N, C-alpha and C positions, 0 to 999 in steps of 0.2 A: 516595483515588481521583484520578488526574490525567487530564485530557482533552487529547488533542493533535488537531489538525486538519492535514492535509496536502493537497497538491494536485499534480497531474500531468496532462499531456496524453496523449491517445492520438493515433496517427497519423490524418490526415484522410483516412479511406478507409472508406466504409460497410461493406464486407465485413469489414475488420479490427475496426471497432467492434463488429459483430455478433458476431465470433469472441471478442472480449474478454468480451462480455456472457454468451456461451454457456459459457465457461470458468468464469465466476463463478456460474452456475446450478449447477455440479457440481464445486466446489472439492475437490480431493483431501483425504481424511482426514488425511494426514500433513502437509498444509499447516495445516489447522485445528489439529492437535495442536502444531504448531511456534509457531502464533500464540499459543495458550493457554499453552504452556509457557514463553513469554518474559515472561509477566506481563500481556498484554493480555487484559482481561475481556470486552471488547465491540469490535466493529469494524463499521463501516458504510461502503459506498462509494456515492457519488451521481455521476451523470453529467449534464452539460449539453453537448450537441454532443461536442466532443472534450475538454472539460475534466473531469477527475475530482476529487472531493473526498472525502477519507476522514476519518472520525471514529473515534478509538481512545480507549476508556477503559482505564486501565492501574491495576495495583495497585502498592504500594510497591516490589516486586521489579524493576519495568521499568526498563530503560535502553536507549536506541538502540544504545550501544556493545555491550551484553549481546545484544541482538537480532541486531545485525550479526555478532558472533562465533558465535552459534548457527547463524545462515543459512549462513555460510561453511562451517560444519563439517557441514551437512546436505545429502547429495546430492539428495534429493528436492526440497528447497527450491531448490536450485541448478537443477535440470531445470525447475521451475515458473517460476523467474525468467528462464530461457533462453526459454521459451514466451512470456512476458510482454513480453520485451524487443522482439520482433518487432512487437508491437502498440502499445507505449508510446513516447513521446518526451519528453525533458525540457522544462521550460518554457524559453522563451527566455533567461531571466536566471538559470536555476538554475546553481550552481556546477558545475565539471566533475565528472564521476562521479555527480552526485546526480540521482536520478529523482524520489522523493517529496519535495517541499519543504515543511518545517514553516511554517505560516501563523501570523502574530502575531494575537492576539485583541485587537480594538479596541473591542469593545462587550459588556456583560453587563447585561441588563435587571434582574438580581438586585442 
């Protein structure tokens, strides 16, 4: 198992933040199937104000390139991403075209 932590910002608008949270209370089954099908075994998203933090646990079949290719070929995932795009914004220092930014692990109590 590999764990990845990623971060992203939401647009600073209480109505859009509420909409984002509402969508994540009823994620489409096709999106869950796509996540699981890519090798992600567990995913959690946390929010502080506009900052999002995602924790993903993956099996050995997962890769970001594989996930991106699967997403690009899945019309339902593309529809979901279009909905999310109006609610999200990249971090100020994120590379062009990157929404979720992979975080560096700097401490492990183990």
